Residue, then its C-alpha position, 0 to 999 in steps of 0.5 A: m322469220t322469228s316465231r312468237k315463242q322464239r321472240y318470247r324466249q329472247l325476252c325471257a333471257t333478258e327481262t328480269s321483271i317477268p315472274l319465274f312462273s311465266r318464263d319459257w323454261w319453267l313452262d317447258a318443264t311444267a306444261g311441255s314445250e308443245h302445250w303452251d304458247i304466247a300472246l304478244v303485243e309489239t310496239r315499234g318492234e319491241i314487245a310491249a305486253c305478252m301473256p303465256y297460256s297453256t293449251r290442251h284438248k279434253a272431250g273435244l274442248h279447247i281449254s287453258t288453265v295454269p299448268p301443275l306446280t305453276y303458282c301463277l301466269g297472267p299478263w306481263l306489261r313492260p315496266s314504265d315510269a310514266k305518270h299514273a294516268t298515262r301508265i294506266s292508259r297504256q295498260k288498257d291499250a296493251l291488255e285490249k290488244l292481248i285479249a284480241v290475239l288470245p285464241h278462243f277457249h271453251h274454258f280459260k282460267q289463270q291465277w295472276h301474279y300479285t304485281q298485275t293489278n289491272w284486269l279491267p279490260f278483261f272485265w269489259h270482255r266478259f271475263e270474271q275475277t276472284t280475289n285471292y290472298t297471299y302473304l308477301l314478306p319484304l326481305l331487305e331490312g335484315e335478319d333481326t327485323l325478320w325475326r322480330g316480325l315472327q309471331e311468338n308461337i313461331r319463334r317458340e317452335i323454331r327454338k324447340a326444333e333446334t334445342r329440344s328436338g335437336l334438328k338441323v336443317r340440311d340443304d344438300l339433300p336431293v328432291s328424292c328425299f323431299y318428295p315423300l314428305n310432300k306426298l304425306v300432305f296428301t296421304r293424310q287427306n286420303m288424296l293423290p298428289p295433283y302432280s307426279e314425281k316425274l313432273i317434280n323431277n323435271v321441274d327440279q332439274a330445270c330449276a337446279s340448272k338455273h340455280q333458282r331452287k333450294i330444298f330445306i329439310a329438317q333432320d334429327a340426330q337419328g337421321a329421320l327427316h321431319a319436314g321440308v320446304y321447296l323454295v324457288w326464286d327470281e330476281n324479285s321474289a322467292y316462292y314457297l312452292l311446296g312443303g311437307s312433313d311427317p305426321a309422326f313428328r308433328n310436334s317437333g317444330a320442324m316445319s317452322l324451322c325449315m320455313w325460317e331457314a328458307i326465309k333467311f336464305a331468300a334474303t340473300v338472293t332476292k327482295n321478297f318472300d311470297f308464301c304463294g297464298s292459301m285460302i285454306k284456313p289452317i295454312e293461312r294461319f300458319v304462313r301469316a304468322f311469319g310476318g308477311i303483308q296480306t297481298p291480293y292476287f287475281t284469278v281471271s276466268r271465262t267459260p263461254s261453252k255451256l258444255a265446258a261449264a257443265l263438265l266443270y260443275a260435275q268435276s267440282v261436285t265429284r271433288t266435294v263428295k270425295t273429300q267429305 
């Protein structure tokens, strides 16, 4: 008898509407194959809806959150061209059934992909929701349109990087050249990265084997690496997964140039460019300047355990103290 995960792996092999971060091979790389599972709803022998989730135990608590480097998870519902009222009704039924087959968690929290906009059945089951924002840039209108969509300060930065700074963007350097640039983002804030170099290597190997990643690194004439962008994509969207820059070259325009090269490349392989959001004001200001459309996405959570809620509160207080 075929297991749920085997059925899901078969679906991932053929269904292009499943977002990259929910696919089986991505979860194998980020969570480990033994630490994720899938809730499935089938109709007439066909998967109608599913929802991957991570599983881990901490202090005797059963916890499910999004794995490191995983931008989003959430439900997947089989696409339908039915009229709107019928489609919403089917979504309601499918989501109710998904909730019923989810295991019990003391704490559950997931960011959902921007395409999943119906969380109402989760509200009915006492889940909570927070709205976050990303910027989504349509890529099908051509490079000239994309260039005109940039704010003038970004265009100036790109020109400066190419002329005054003499930077060239390379896409043939390994992840071992990118990781030190990314790590500097956290070093500047006296923080440790929330993921290991080993994990980044695992993800890089998985994405490279699928031909679904590219690394853009700006290098000057002396060979110094100024900044980098790590891009992943699926059939519907590219995602700005990671970035990094050397503060010694803060004014070279390298980050803007790398992002522009990533956008131009993304237009050759997919339909949209997702900046993967940020609620941090300076980062939001930077990515907004590339002309994307502000797009909401949800964080859905439930913490029925008072102990889990107390531990999460204590952790949040500790993080706040450390960053002050």
